[in-house]
N, C-alpha and C positions, 0 to 999 in steps of 0.2 A: 395423540401422535407427537413425538418430539421433533421440533424443527431443527434445521442445521445449526442455528446459533445456540439453541439450548444444548445440543449435542456437544458443541465445542466447550461450553461451560462445564458440563458434566465430566467431560474428559479431563479438563484442567483440574477440577476438584479431585478427581481420582489420582491424578499425577501428584498433586500437592500432598494428599494423604499418604500415598505410598512413599514419597520422598521423605516425609517426616518420620514415618514408621521405620523405614529401612536405613535412614541416615545416609542417603546417597543422592546425588543429583539425578534428576530426570527432566526430559525436555519434551515439549510438544512438537508437532510439525510446524511448518511455516504458516503463519496466520496472515490473512489480509489486513489492511488497515481498519476495515470495519470490525473484523473479529478482534483485533487488538484493542480497539476503543471499548468494545463490550467487555473484554477480559480485564481491562484496566480498572473497572469499577470494583471487581471482586479480588483482583490480584494486582494491586498497584506495585510499580517497580520499587524495590527495596534492596537491602543487602542480601536478602534471601530469595528474591524474585528478580530475574533479569530478562530484558527483551533484547534479543540479538538477531541481527540479520546478516552478520558477516562484515559489515562496514557501517560507519557513521552515516545516518540518514537513510538507511535501507527502508524500503516500503514494506516488504514482507519480512516478518520476524518470528523467531521461535520464542516461546516462554520457557525459561529455564528455572526450575526450582532447585536451589543450591543446597548442598549438604551442610554448609556453615557459611558464616559471613565472609570468609576468605576464599571460598570456592569460586574459581574463575573458569570453570569448565565451559568449553564450546566445541562442538564437533563440526562446525560449519567450515567448509572449504570452498575455494573458488576454482572453477574449471574454465579453461580458455581454449578456443579453437580458431585457427586462421579461417577467414571468410573472404576469399577473393571473389568479389561480386562483379568483376568486369564482364563476365559472360552469363552469370545467373544471379539475379538480385533477389535477396530475401529480406523479410521484415519481421516485426514482432509476432504477427499472426502465424507466420510460417514456423517460427521456433516453437510457439505454443502448440500448434498443431502437431509438430513432430514429437513433442513431449507427451501429449495426450495419446498419440498413436501407440505409445509404449504401454498404455493402459496403467499409468501411474496416477495417483491422487494428486490434486493440485497443491496439497499441503506438503508434498514430498520435495519441492524445490522452491528456492527463493527468487530473488530478483535476477533478471537476465536482460542483456541489451547488446547492441552492436556498436562498436566504436573503433575507428581506425583499422578497419578490415579485420577485426577480431570479434568473436562472440564471447561474452563473459556470462557465466552461469554459476549461481551459488546453490549449494546443496549440502546436506549432511554427509559425513564421510562414507557411510555405508551406501547411500544412494549414489554418491559420486562414482563409486566403482561400477555400479550397474550402468550408469549413464555413459561412462567411458567405453564400456563394451557394446552398448546397444544403440546409443544415439550417434549414428555414423552418417546419416543423411538428413538434410533439411531442405525440403523442396527438391530441386534437381542438383543441389550442392552437396558434395561429399565433404564430411568434416571429421576431424579427429580431435577429441577433447583431451586435454592433459591438465592435471592439477598444478597450479602455480603457487608459489610462496606468497606473492603479493596479494593484497585484498584491494583491488581497484574500487574506486568510488564512481557510481553512476552520476553523470551530470544531467540533471533534469532541465530541459529547455523550457523557458517561460517567456512570455511577452507582457510588458507592463502597459496599462492603458488607464484612461480616466473615464468615469461614467457619472452622469448626473442622477442622483437618487433622491426620493422624497424624504427618506429618513433612514436610520440604520436598523429598522425592523427587518426581519428576515424576508417577509413578503415583498417589501419594497426593493430589496436587493435582488431577489429572484426575478422580479418583474423587469428590472433594468438589465440584468445579465442575460435573461432568456428572451428579451424583447417582446414581452407579453404584458397584458393588463394586470393590475393588482388582483382582480378577481380570478384571473387565470392562474396567477402565481399561487394564490391560496389553494386553488383546486389541485395544482401540482403537488403542493405540500401535503394535502389530504390524501393524495394517491400514493404517497411514499416515494416520490421521485426526487426528493431533495434530502441531502445529508449535510449536517453541520459537524465539522471535525470528525467525519467518517461515521457518524451515528445518525439514524433517521431523525429528521426534524419533525417534531410533533406539534409545535406551537408556532403559528405564522406570526405571532406578535413578539417572538423572542428577539431581543436586541443583540446585534452582532458586534463583538468587540474586535479591536485591531488584531490582525494576524489569524483570524478564524478562517478555516477552510470550508468553502461552500461547493458541494458537488451536486450538479443537476444532471440527471440522467438524460442522455441525448443531446446535451448542450456542452458540458465540460466541467472542469475542476478549476476553481478560482480561489485565490487568497486575498482577503480584504486587508490591504496594507494600512489604510487609514484615510483621514479626511485631508484633502488638499486645501479647500476653501469653501465658503458658503456664498451662494449667489445672492443678488439683490432680492430675489423672490423667496429667499430662505430655503432654497434647495441645496443639497450637498454635492459638491464635486469630490467624488471618492476615487481612490487609487486602488487598482486591482492588479494582480499578477495571474495570468492564465497559463496552465500547463499546456504545452503544445507537442 
């Protein structure tokens, strides 16, 4: 039985072959960061393969197989709706629930967020029309989405902190970030609860380099910024940024 990740790769291989045979651009749906990390091994970004989420730094992105090296095709648009939350407050889960209530696949839309009393939502141009017609209520809030020319950038909130770690091995970092023992950290890694740069971490002994992203299920997402200093007992004071 083909699992979901294998299905993504098979779909991308099919798109690549058809794009090459037909000499036209073809694009995938919006892929998660984990799916992008997997896809990047077989389809690295190049003049013929682009990853596009509608704005610089997008988390969900499409893979676009170009017709030639100068092909800059993208069908991604941004929708915006006013969200006056004085009387009815909504959050990320409410928007996600409203999207799924329309019985659309999660690959059909890109990043979305709330900022300054507006909801911003990225989607392909065809799906955008459907969402404008059908996505009219989120929770108890009535909304009306319109396509905008601007492509706003989501500002991801983070907090920076320091943590004392025994080494830059993955299990040592997971132990410190999750506040568990090294033995428990290794077990979490074996259970597939830890990702390094959005890919499942298989080796607890792997050394983490600066700017690596560590995702721990049920704990959070962290970026290892680097080493601040070494203590007298040869332990490392490391700097992390956590998504909040």
